[in-house]
C-alpha positions as CSV (number, residue, x, y, z in Angstrom):
1,X,-6.7,-5.2,-8.3
2,X,-5.7,-6.5,-5.4
3,X,-7.3,-6.3,-1.9
4,X,-5.1,-4.0,0.3
5,X,-7.1,-5.6,3.8
6,X,-5.3,-9.1,2.8
7,X,-3.0,-10.4,4.9
8,X,0.0,-13.3,4.5
9,X,-2.4,-16.2,5.0
10,X,-4.1,-15.4,1.8
11,X,-1.0,-16.4,-0.3
12,X,-2.0,-19.6,-1.3
13,X,-6.0,-18.4,-2.3
14,X,-4.0,-15.3,-4.1
15,X,-1.6,-17.9,-6.0
16,X,-4.9,-20.5,-7.0
17,X,-6.5,-17.8,-8.7
18,X,-2.9,-16.8,-10.9
19,X,-2.2,-20.3,-11.8
20,X,-5.1,-22.3,-11.4
21,X,-4.4,-25.5,-13.0
22,X,-1.3,-25.4,-10.8
23,X,-3.3,-25.4,-8.2
24,X,-6.0,-28.0,-8.7
25,X,-3.0,-30.7,-9.4
26,X,-1.6,-29.6,-6.4
27,X,-4.9,-29.9,-4.3
28,X,-5.5,-33.3,-6.0
29,X,-2.2,-34.8,-5.5
30,X,-2.7,-34.0,-1.7
31,X,-6.5,-35.0,-1.4
32,X,-6.8,-37.8,-4.0
33,X,-10.6,-37.0,-4.5
34,X,-12.2,-34.1,-6.5
35,X,-14.6,-32.9,-4.0
36,X,-12.5,-32.2,-1.1
37,X,-9.6,-31.0,-3.7
38,X,-12.3,-28.6,-5.2
39,X,-13.3,-27.5,-1.3
40,X,-9.7,-27.0,-0.5
41,X,-9.4,-24.2,-3.0
42,X,-12.9,-22.6,-2.7
43,X,-14.1,-24.2,-6.4
44,X,-17.3,-26.0,-7.4
45,X,-16.3,-29.0,-7.9
46,X,-17.8,-29.6,-11.7
47,X,-15.5,-26.7,-12.5
48,X,-12.7,-28.6,-11.6
49,X,-13.2,-31.7,-13.3
50,X,-14.0,-29.6,-17.0
51,X,-10.6,-27.7,-16.0
52,X,-8.6,-30.9,-15.4
53,X,-9.8,-32.3,-18.8
54,X,-9.3,-28.8,-20.6
55,X,-5.7,-29.7,-19.1
56,X,-6.0,-33.0,-20.1
57,X,-7.2,-32.7,-23.9
58,X,-4.1,-29.8,-24.0
59,X,-1.4,-31.9,-22.9
60,X,-2.6,-35.0,-25.1
61,X,-3.1,-37.3,-22.3
62,X,-5.0,-37.6,-19.5
63,X,-3.7,-36.1,-15.9
64,X,-6.6,-38.0,-13.6
65,X,-8.3,-41.3,-13.5
66,X,-11.3,-42.6,-11.2
67,X,-10.7,-45.0,-8.8
68,X,-13.5,-46.5,-7.0
69,X,-15.0,-43.4,-5.2
70,X,-11.7,-41.5,-5.2
71,X,-9.2,-40.4,-8.3
72,X,-5.5,-40.7,-8.5
73,X,-3.3,-39.2,-10.9
74,X,-2.0,-40.6,-14.1
75,X,1.9,-40.4,-14.9
76,X,2.0,-37.5,-16.8
77,X,-0.4,-35.8,-14.1
78,X,2.0,-36.8,-11.5
79,X,5.3,-35.2,-13.4
80,X,3.3,-31.9,-13.7
81,X,1.4,-32.0,-9.8
82,X,5.3,-32.1,-8.6
83,X,6.4,-29.1,-11.0
84,X,3.4,-27.5,-9.9
85,X,4.5,-28.1,-6.5
86,X,7.3,-26.0,-6.4
87,X,6.2,-23.7,-9.1
88,X,3.3,-22.8,-6.6
89,X,5.6,-22.6,-3.6
90,X,7.3,-19.9,-5.3
91,X,4.5,-18.4,-6.5
92,X,2.5,-18.2,-2.6
93,X,5.7,-16.6,-1.5
94,X,6.0,-13.2,-4.2
95,X,1.8,-13.5,-3.5
96,X,3.2,-13.0,0.2
97,X,5.7,-10.7,0.1
98,X,3.4,-8.4,-2.7
99,X,0.4,-8.7,0.1
100,X,3.4,-7.2,2.7
101,X,4.5,-4.6,0.7
102,X,0.6,-2.9,0.2
103,X,0.5,-3.8,3.7
104,X,1.2,-0.3,5.3
105,X,2.1,-1.7,8.5
106,X,3.9,-4.7,7.5
107,X,5.7,-3.2,4.0
108,X,8.9,-2.8,2.7
109,X,11.2,0.8,2.9
110,X,14.4,1.3,1.0
111,X,15.9,4.5,2.2
112,X,19.0,6.5,1.1
113,X,20.8,8.8,2.4
114,X,24.0,10.6,2.9
115,X,26.9,9.5,4.9
116,X,27.0,12.9,7.0
117,X,23.2,11.9,7.9
118,X,23.6,8.2,8.8
119,X,25.2,8.6,12.5
120,X,22.9,10.9,14.0
121,X,19.5,12.2,12.1
122,X,18.4,7.9,10.8
123,X,18.9,6.6,13.7
124,X,16.4,8.3,16.0
125,X,14.2,8.8,12.8
126,X,14.0,5.4,12.5
127,X,13.6,4.4,15.6
128,X,10.7,6.9,16.2
129,X,9.2,5.5,13.3
130,X,9.4,1.7,14.4
131,X,8.4,2.7,17.9
132,X,4.8,2.9,15.8
133,X,5.5,0.7,13.3
134,X,7.6,-2.2,14.1
135,X,6.6,-4.7,11.3
136,X,7.7,-2.3,8.5
137,X,11.3,-3.6,7.5
138,X,14.0,-1.2,6.2
139,X,16.6,-1.5,3.4
140,X,19.2,1.5,4.2
141,X,21.7,2.9,1.2
142,X,24.4,5.1,1.8
143,X,26.3,7.3,-0.7
144,X,26.9,10.3,-2.3
145,X,23.8,12.8,-3.2
146,X,23.7,12.4,-6.9
147,X,23.9,8.7,-6.6
148,X,20.9,8.9,-4.1
149,X,18.7,10.7,-6.7
150,X,20.1,8.0,-9.6
151,X,18.9,5.0,-7.7
152,X,15.9,6.6,-6.5
153,X,15.0,7.1,-9.7
154,X,16.2,3.7,-11.5
155,X,13.3,2.4,-8.4
156,X,16.4,1.1,-6.3
157,X,15.9,3.5,-3.7
158,X,11.9,4.8,-2.4
159,X,13.1,7.8,-0.7
160,X,16.0,9.5,0.1
161,X,17.3,11.8,2.5
162,X,19.4,14.7,0.6
163,X,20.9,18.1,0.8
164,X,20.8,20.1,-1.3
165,X,17.5,19.1,-3.1
166,X,16.7,19.2,-6.6
167,X,15.9,22.7,-7.3
168,X,12.6,23.6,-9.1
169,X,13.0,20.4,-11.2
170,X,9.4,18.9,-12.1
171,X,10.8,15.3,-12.4
172,X,11.0,15.2,-8.4
173,X,8.9,15.7,-5.2
174,X,10.5,17.4,-2.6
175,X,9.9,17.8,1.3
176,X,12.5,20.3,3.2
177,X,12.9,18.5,7.0
178,X,15.5,20.9,8.4
179,X,18.6,23.6,8.2
180,X,21.9,22.5,9.5
181,X,24.5,25.6,9.8
182,X,27.7,25.2,7.9
183,X,31.1,26.9,9.6
184,X,34.6,26.9,8.2
185,X,36.7,24.2,9.7
186,X,40.6,25.7,10.4
187,X,43.5,24.4,11.7
188,X,44.4,25.5,14.7
189,X,47.2,27.5,14.6
190,X,45.6,29.2,11.5
191,X,46.1,32.9,11.5
192,X,41.9,33.0,11.5
193,X,41.1,30.1,13.7
194,X,40.6,33.2,17.1
195,X,37.9,34.7,14.9
196,X,34.1,34.7,16.1
197,X,33.0,34.6,12.7
198,X,35.0,35.1,9.6
199,X,33.5,35.7,5.8
200,X,34.0,32.7,3.4
201,X,36.0,35.6,0.6
202,X,38.5,36.1,3.7
203,X,39.9,32.3,2.6
204,X,39.8,32.7,-0.9
205,X,44.0,32.6,-0.8
206,X,43.6,29.0,1.1
207,X,44.0,25.6,0.0
208,X,40.6,23.9,0.5
209,X,39.8,19.9,1.4
210,X,36.6,19.3,0.2
211,X,34.4,16.2,-0.7
212,X,34.1,14.7,-4.2
213,X,31.7,16.5,-7.3
214,X,28.9,14.1,-7.2
215,X,28.6,15.0,-2.8
216,X,26.0,16.8,-1.7
217,X,28.7,19.5,0.5
218,X,30.7,19.9,-3.0
219,X,27.8,21.2,-4.8
220,X,27.0,23.9,-2.2
221,X,30.6,24.9,-1.2
222,X,30.8,25.4,-4.8
223,X,28.2,27.5,-4.8
224,X,29.1,30.0,-1.9
225,X,32.3,30.7,-3.5
226,X,30.8,31.6,-6.5
227,X,28.4,34.1,-4.7
228,X,31.7,34.9,-2.8
229,X,33.8,35.6,-5.9
230,X,36.2,33.2,-5.6
231,X,37.4,30.0,-7.8
232,X,38.6,27.8,-4.5
233,X,42.2,26.1,-4.8
234,X,41.3,22.3,-4.2
235,X,44.1,21.0,-2.5
236,X,42.5,17.4,-1.6
237,X,39.2,15.5,-2.3
238,X,37.7,13.2,-0.4
239,X,34.6,10.5,-0.3
240,X,34.2,10.9,3.9
241,X,33.7,14.0,5.9
242,X,36.2,12.2,8.5
243,X,38.8,12.3,6.2
244,X,38.4,16.4,5.4
245,X,38.7,16.9,9.5
246,X,41.8,15.0,9.2
247,X,43.1,16.8,6.3
248,X,42.3,19.8,8.3
249,X,43.7,18.9,11.6
250,X,47.2,18.4,9.8
251,X,47.2,22.1,8.6
252,X,46.7,20.4,4.9
253,X,43.8,23.4,3.9
254,X,40.3,24.9,5.1
255,X,36.7,23.1,4.5
256,X,33.3,24.1,4.8
257,X,31.4,21.1,6.6
258,X,28.1,21.8,9.1
259,X,29.4,21.5,13.0
260,X,31.1,18.3,14.5
261,X,28.4,16.5,16.3
262,X,30.8,16.1,19.2
263,X,32.3,19.9,18.7
264,X,35.3,20.2,16.3
265,X,38.0,17.7,15.8
266,X,41.0,17.2,17.4
267,X,43.2,19.8,15.4
268,X,40.8,22.1,14.5
269,X,38.6,25.2,15.4
270,X,34.7,25.6,13.9
271,X,34.5,29.5,13.2
272,X,30.6,30.6,11.8
273,X,30.4,32.2,8.5
274,X,29.2,35.6,8.2
275,X,26.8,36.1,6.3
276,X,25.1,32.8,7.6
277,X,25.3,29.6,5.3
278,X,23.3,26.4,5.7
279,X,22.4,23.8,4.0
280,X,18.7,22.3,3.7
281,X,18.1,18.6,4.4
282,X,15.1,17.0,2.9
283,X,13.4,13.7,1.6
284,X,13.4,14.1,-2.5
285,X,11.7,11.3,-4.7
286,X,10.1,10.6,-8.3
287,X,7.4,12.8,-9.5
288,X,4.5,10.8,-10.0
289,X,5.9,7.7,-8.6
290,X,3.2,5.7,-6.9
291,X,4.2,5.0,-3.4
292,X,3.6,1.8,-1.6
293,X,1.8,2.3,1.9
294,X,4.2,1.5,3.9
295,X,6.8,3.9,2.1
296,X,3.9,6.8,2.4
297,X,3.4,5.6,6.0
298,X,7.4,6.5,6.5
299,X,7.4,9.5,4.4
300,X,4.6,11.1,6.3
301,X,5.9,10.0,9.8
302,X,9.2,11.9,8.8
303,X,7.4,15.2,7.6
304,X,5.0,15.0,10.9
305,X,8.9,15.8,12.7
306,X,10.2,18.7,10.1
307,X,11.4,22.0,12.0
308,X,13.0,24.9,10.7
309,X,14.1,26.2,14.4
310,X,17.5,25.4,14.5
311,X,17.4,23.0,16.7
312,X,19.9,19.8,16.6
313,X,18.9,16.9,15.0
314,X,17.8,15.1,17.9
315,X,14.8,16.6,17.4
316,X,14.0,13.8,15.1
317,X,13.4,11.6,17.8
């Protein structure tokens, strides 16, 4: 097993361990002397001699010849050493990437999240983490809830921030983080626009604007409507919540959404539901999968900032 305390400078030695014959040829080409080549690799000189002799036997031609007190590569050895240089350079880069990957302070995290979480929740979360772990690198992936789960399952995404979380599904590990209220979003001249609260069933006869199937808000909305006892009449489906708000502002339907970050969009009002509705935002990752150290560190940092006290998402700073 690789030593997790290794640092990126160990990459040449790790590559030499994985491809000793290539490393020997490159060292001999560089040093022009068996002893110095052996010392540069931390290998006894007799071992170097035996390995090069065996390599020549396998090739059917020597790879080195002695010249006075030194050695030089044969034409076959030089050709192979040239190829070894390219191969070792690539192998060392790969080893360096692996060493960084298993370093909790220098690894890489691919973090997936839904579009509705990208403007206010994710940036302060990442800023707080990078304050403590400035060398961890991130790849950020946005998309619908179901797409994030699919990409996490395939290994393209390490952790995903979604809502709703998979419910009692043994394939997934989940960690709820925060509860966000949901409100009815109405055109300013809607018949119920001046209400202080309303029951979702009171909108049963309205046209609805919703996100597409596969989006978390669509799944939550469908469940709430079913519990309210009606089948919603969908007039428009969109991939963007801002578009949903715009369609409501144009008087083309009503919607069920989280409150706007800066208050209701122009042309709309937000009326709380009775009984209150919310969505639970949390992390999900495949059960039983070993997370790289940097991913575990980011997960634990995020969990340390969870809360359910109704505060706004700035609590993730």
